[in-house]
C-alpha positions in Angstrom: 0.0 0.0 0.0 1.3 3.4 -1.0 1.4 6.0 1.8 0.9 9.6 0.5 3.7 12.0 1.0 3.9 15.3 2.8 6.5 17.9 1.8 8.5 19.5 4.7 9.0 23.2 3.9 12.0 25.2 5.2 9.7 27.5 7.1 8.7 24.8 9.6 12.3 23.5 9.8 13.7 26.9 10.7 11.2 27.2 13.5 12.0 23.6 14.7 15.8 24.3 14.9 15.6 27.8 16.5 15.9 27.4 20.3 14.6 30.9 20.7 11.4 30.4 18.6 8.4 30.2 20.9 6.8 27.6 18.5 9.9 25.4 18.3 8.4 22.4 20.2 5.1 22.7 18.3 7.0 22.7 15.0 9.0 19.6 16.0 5.9 17.8 17.2 3.9 18.4 14.0 6.8 17.2 11.9 7.2 14.1 14.0 3.4 13.4 14.1 2.9 13.8 10.4 6.0 11.8 9.5 4.8 8.8 11.4 1.5 8.9 9.5 2.9 9.8 6.1 6.1 9.6 4.0 7.8 13.0 4.4 9.9 14.4 1.7 12.1 17.4 0.9 13.7 18.4 -2.4 16.6 20.1 -4.1 14.8 23.4 -3.6 16.0 23.2 0.1 19.5 23.6 -1.3 18.6 26.9 -2.9 17.7 28.5 0.4 20.3 30.8 2.1 21.0 28.5 5.0 23.6 29.1 7.6 25.7 26.0 7.9 24.7 25.3 11.5 21.0 25.8 10.8 21.2 23.4 7.9 23.0 20.8 10.0 20.2 21.0 12.6 17.5 20.9 9.9 19.2 17.9 8.3 19.3 16.1 11.7 15.5 16.6 12.0 15.0 15.3 8.4 17.0 12.2 9.2 15.3 11.6 12.5 11.9 11.5 10.9 13.2 9.5 8.0 12.3 12.1 5.4 13.4 11.2 1.9 14.8 13.4 -0.8 12.3 13.6 -3.7 14.2 13.8 -6.9 13.1 16.9 -8.9 14.9 18.7 -11.7 15.7 22.1 -10.3 15.7 23.8 -13.7 12.2 22.5 -14.4 11.0 23.4 -10.9 12.3 26.9 -11.2 11.0 27.4 -14.7 7.5 26.4 -13.4 7.9 28.6 -10.3 8.7 31.6 -12.4 5.8 30.9 -14.7 3.4 30.8 -11.7 5.0 33.9 -10.2 4.1 35.8 -13.4 0.7 34.2 -13.5 0.0 35.1 -9.9 1.5 38.6 -10.3 3.9 38.2 -7.3 7.4 39.5 -6.7 10.5 37.7 -7.6 11.3 37.3 -3.9 8.6 34.6 -3.8 10.2 32.3 -6.4 11.7 30.0 -3.9 8.5 29.7 -1.9 6.6 28.9 -5.2 9.4 26.4 -6.1 8.7 24.5 -2.8 5.0 24.3 -3.7 5.9 23.2 -7.2 8.3 20.6 -5.9 5.7 19.3 -3.5 3.3 18.9 -6.3 5.8 17.2 -8.6 6.7 14.8 -5.8 3.1 13.7 -5.7 2.5 15.0 -2.2 -0.9 15.6 -0.7 0.2 18.4 1.5 3.0 20.8 2.6 4.0 21.3 6.2 4.9 25.0 6.6 4.4 28.1 8.6 4.1 30.7 5.9 1.0 32.8 4.9 2.1 33.0 1.3 2.5 29.2 1.0 -0.9 28.8 2.8 -2.6 31.0 0.3 -1.0 29.5 -2.8 -0.6 25.8 -2.0 -4.2 25.0 -2.5 -3.9 26.3 -6.1 -1.8 23.2 -6.8 -4.0 20.9 -4.9 -1.9 20.7 -1.7 -3.3 20.6 1.8 -1.6 23.2 4.0 -0.4 21.7 7.4 1.1 23.2 10.5 0.8 23.1 14.3 -2.4 25.1 14.0 -4.1 22.9 11.5 -2.8 19.6 12.9 -1.8 16.6 10.9 -4.6 15.2 8.6 -5.8 11.7 9.1 
């Protein structure tokens, strides 16, 4: 039986690794809960983010701990589609990476995206993705 996947966005990972973030524990809990119910994935888009080395090490530790798998996507194709959608949605260039995460989640066949980001919340449904975080809870 195939278990649908959920895409782990960087916004929730950044909260989960920041010891000063008031929602750190809630972020870790929703990631752990969802990744026990579903296959969790991340993509090459994560590598396009401007991570600090230590932040990425902590995020990678979380991804390993929940057994998240890398979904293979072609970065050029993902960025091309993200730029097309950016123009279609009339949003600024600064949102290209956010859109690329949504595109990657869709290309990976995920049913949802775990994130804490208003823009992603507003646009993820346009590509058929369920928006998930510690406020929504993990879908059953």
